N, C-alpha and C positions, 0 to 999 in steps of 0.2 A: 226847957230844951235848948241846948246850945246850937248856934249856927256853925256848921262845919264847912270849911272852905279848903280846897286844894287846887293848886295851879298845875294844869296838865304838863306844861312845858318845864316848869321848875321841879315839880315833885314826882312826875311820872316815871314809871319803870320802862326803860328802853328795851325792846326786843327786836334786834336786827334780824332781817331775813338773810338767807344764804346770799342773796343778791337782790338788787332792784327794790330797795325800800326797807321800811321798818314799821313796827307797831309800838305805840306808847300807851301805857295804862296808868290811871290814877284813880284814887277813891276819895270821896268826901262823905262821911257818914254812911248812909244806906245806898249811895250811888257809886258804882264803878263804871268808868267809861274808857273805851279804847278808841284811839284815833290811829287809823292806818294810812300810810302813804305808800302807794303801790306805783312804782315808776314804770314808764314804758318798757315793755319786754318782760314785766313780771308775770309769772305763772305759778299757781300754788304747787303744782306737781313738781316743779323744778326748784322753787325758791323757799318753800315751807315744808314740803314733804320730808326732806332730809332731816329737818329738826323734829317734826312731829312723829316720824317713824310709822306713818300709816299710808295706805294706798290712796285714800281720799281724805278730804278735810272732814273731821268728825265733830266740828264745832258748829252749833247753831248760832246764827247771827241775827240780831235785831238792830237795825240801824238806819242811817240816813247818809245819802251820797252828797258830799260837798262839791266835788269836781270830778270831771272825767267820766269814763264809761268802762264797765267791766262785764265780761260775758261769763256766765255761770253754766256749767254742765252738770246735771244731776246724774246719779248712777244709772238711771233708766235711759240715759242718752238725750233727754230733753234739754234744750238750751234757752236761757233767758238773759237779756241785757238789762243791767241797772245803770242808770245815769244820774248826773247832777240833778238834785231835787227829788229823787225817788226815796220813799220809805220802803224798807224791805224786811221780810221775815224769811230767812234762808235756812232750810233744813240741813242737818248734817248729811254727809255722804255726797260730796261734790268736788269738782275741780273748778278753777276760775282763772281768767287771764285778762290783762288790760288790753283794751282796744285803742288803737290810734297812738298819737305822739304826745298826749297830755296825761300827766300823772293822775291816777284815780285816788281821791282822798275821801274817806268816810269815817263816821263815828258809829260805834257799836256799844249798846248798853245791855246786851244779853248777859245774864249771869254766867254763861259759858265762855264769855270773852276772856275771862281770867285764865283759861286754859290754852288760848290761842298762841301759836308759835312758841310753845313751852317744850323744853327738852324732853325727849322720849325716855322711857324707863319707869314711868309712873303708871300704876295699874289703871285700867279702864274704870271710870267713875260709876258707870251704870251697872248695878247688879241685876240678876235675872228678874226680880220683882219690878224694878224700875223700868226695865225694857218692856215688860208685860204691860205696865201702865201706859207707857209711851205708845205702844201698839194699839191699846184701847182707845186713846184719844184720837189717833189717826182714823180708826174705824168709825168712831162716833161722828166725826166731822164729815166722813164720806158716806154716812147713813148705811154702813155695812153691818147690818144686823147679824149676818151669818158669822162674821169674825167675832163680833161682840159676844155671841152665844158661846163661842169656843173659849173665851177669856173668863166669862162669868161662871161661877159655880152654880150648879142646879139649885141649891138652897141659899144663894147669895141674898144679902140684905142691904138695901140702900136707905139711909136715913136722910130725909129732906126736911130741914128746919123751917120755921116761920109759921105764918097764919094765912098764907095765900091758898089758892085752890089746889095747888100741887103739893102742898106740905103733907108729910106723913111718912110712914115706914112701908117700904115696898119689899115684899118677901117673895123670893123665888125669881129665877131668870125671866120668866114670862112677864111677871109684874114689873120688874125693873125695865125691861125692854119696852113695855107698854108706857111707862113713864117717859122714856126717851121719845117714843112716838108722839106722846102728847105735847112735849116741848116743840117738836117739829110742826105739829098740827096747829098749835096756837100762834106760831110765828111764820106760817106759810113756808116752812123749810129753811128759814134764815138763821135759826139758832146755831151758834158755834161756841165751842169752848177751846180756845187756843192756848196751848201750854206755854207758860213762861219759865218755869223751873220745876225740877223733880228732885226730891230728897229721899234718901233711903237709909236704913240702918243695917242692911245685909241680912236681916232676919225676917223679911217679909212685910215690914211696915214701910209704907211709902206715902209721902205727902206730895201731891201734885198741885202747884199753884198755876192758875189759869186766868185768862181774860175771856169773859162772856160777851158776845155781841148778838143782837137779835133786833128784828123790826116787827112791831105789832100795831095794827090800827094806825099806820102812818108814823109811829114814833119809834125811833131807834134808841136802844139802850146799850151802853157799854159799862160793864162793872167787873170787878175782880173777886175771885173766891178761891177755894181750894177743896180738895177731897183727900181725906185720910183713908188709905186703902190698907186692908189686911189681906195678904196674899199667902196662900198655903199651896206649896208645890207650884203648879202652873195655872192656878185658878184664883180669881178675886172673890173673897168670901164675904167681906164687909166693907161698905163704902159710907163714910160719914161726910156729908157736905158741910162746908163752912162758907159764909158769905161776908164780903167786905162791907156791903150795904144791904142787909137783909130787908129792912123796911122798904127800900127802893125797889128791890127785886120783887117783893110781894106785891107792891102797888102796880108794877108793870104787868103782872099776870092777872090782876084782879079786874 
């Protein structure tokens, strides 16, 4: 395997905002990174919305703040400040603006960063099946079983690989929801599956890449995996789990 190197300043794609700063993106092999410089006075709704053509920022951000402070307002009206030294996972559907007289600088490695400050006129990337899967992950992490039941088909099947105590094939919505309940029970409610990226083919096949985190018996585990969904209409019919470190995940629950 070759070593891939790219210099952000030399090789990056510059995306200027309407005013008050810019973003620059560069890639090296499997990594794409965006560095944003948001000058005092910057606000998404004034300086990026005219480029994006949406009422709120529809990009999810995963990043780290290098300098300054930014305030973020979600569509539900809640506000959060992120400042130098903070790691953040910012969902789509927000406005944001710089606080104070210091430029806010941050790096973003979200797969969706490639769409940030991109000219409008390109179709929405998420098809209905992808949106259904995104809603399912939100409900899962909120322990919202009622919403999950509306997403899962009555005869849904979930395939869980491995040799651990939870491995097997779960048939029917009650069985699948029981599996989710067991994940929560074994980890005192700490089990989460946070989305990293969602891929779809427009025909109901969706791959969701996620990061799992949980604490059990005083040990915290973080690992990555994915689920291949088959969606028919507005229901998830088949879920095939895939794990980046299946032996490690099995050992955690054994």
